[in-house]
C-alpha angles and dihedrals in degrees: 000000000000088000091053089050091049092048090050091051091054093055122102091234090063095043101042118113129210090250092053091048089051092051090049088055090049090051089049090050090054089052090049092052090049100044103031102029099030094232101165097308093188088068105029099046096060092036093049093044091047090051092053093046092049093056100052102117119237095027117095094201095137098045139049111358093348114136095240091051090051090052088051094050093043097048113018105034091047092044091231096125096054093050092049091047090052090052091051093047089049090053090053096045127101113204089191098100091048093048091045091054108023094176089074085077085079090059092053089048092049093052089061090066089093091064095060095037091054092046089058091043091054091050091048092052088051090051092054091047101250094118138005105230122157121218090260092051091047091052091050091050092048093056089067085077090072088067088224112130098192091049093049091050093047093050094044091048090058101035107028113009090165091071096035093114095054092044091051093049092048097045095048094041093055092043089056094044095053091114089057102040106040106049097067091051092047093050093046093055099042137058123231089253092054092049090051094051112127116216125217120259115274119245122250112265118214122236090239090060091051092051097047097042100072090046095049091042093052095046095048096045096041092052091054100034108022092177089066092057099092096053097035090042094058090045093051093043092054091050094047091053088055097046103038092067098212102090102048093149091056092045092048091050092050092047097048126007099031099043091043092053093046090046091056094047094043093048092052091045091053090046090054088066091063089085108141099235091050099038105041095064130111097249094051092047088048089053091052092050093048090046090055090050091049093050093045092050092048090052092048097047091050091055093044091049091055090051090050092050089053089060090063102031131076091202102071125219122210101242091220091076088062089072088060087067088092105091100241095129121231098344096077092049091050090051092051089050092048095049090046092053090053089063096037122017089204095050108105109181102162098105092040090050092051088069096066090033092060089041087056091057089052092044095051092048091052092045087051091053092049092050093048091046096051103029100046 
């Protein structure tokens, strides 16, 4: 009988806590959103599964020598995964829409406003005693507003490694939930007529322009903000491999095999930080709320900037593409296209939205460099 009791006490059913059960439900919800609703399954499936696995009682898979913790240490604490992801994203990026309509750079820049607003907000909440965030932690929280998971992880790893797990969870959760978060903000700030606005056809961009742009971009930005060089360098290197046309094998590897492997490991690593005793604490929940505020402000300022540009421009911009200024590529551009089609079935905004979307990636990398340079 004592052996049966001992066996029962070693089961997960006996050991599970209410908090662990709640986190397993949250992980299951992420899987439901990915599989049933199609919300960025490449992100949510590994994150949700990692979250469930990390909360199985009696198995230290997310701590110590556990495999998920090893993934986390190997890729997130070192900053390797974000840089490899940026290289793969660069190899899949087409700068053509941005080069064809350079003024969309302003939309990508405007959408980064949420980063600095949330930084100041986190410091204000610290001043009034609600939280206890340092300047470095506030900067790491603010970068969530760029909706760029790799950038957020990279910045947090340098400035505030103690909250890296919470930052990673928040950044990737909001990236994956772009189709849920952005549309209400976009509809609230635009009229049906604005959403139905059809933009003119983009000009053809030469191959020479596409080859020179990443080189010029990297050199100019790195000379002004050296701290942005690692992220932007990997992004531009990936893009150069794609556009130069002489290293197709390398470009293909970066676009497919490499980024897929890293995405799996990164997703499981982020999911490992959904452990109940680390996640269900006031500071982590505060980071999630501030991250949501940052992301919402970035979406709103991108839309408002497009509306402001229309006041001074004869060639009108559909304000919806301003929301794509957050650097969730290509999720934000797809959402802008989807909302535009709801108002006008013949309004295809995807390629137009890719301009500010790519500009947002550049903007978030520059913002990250600025924060690292001044908050370190």
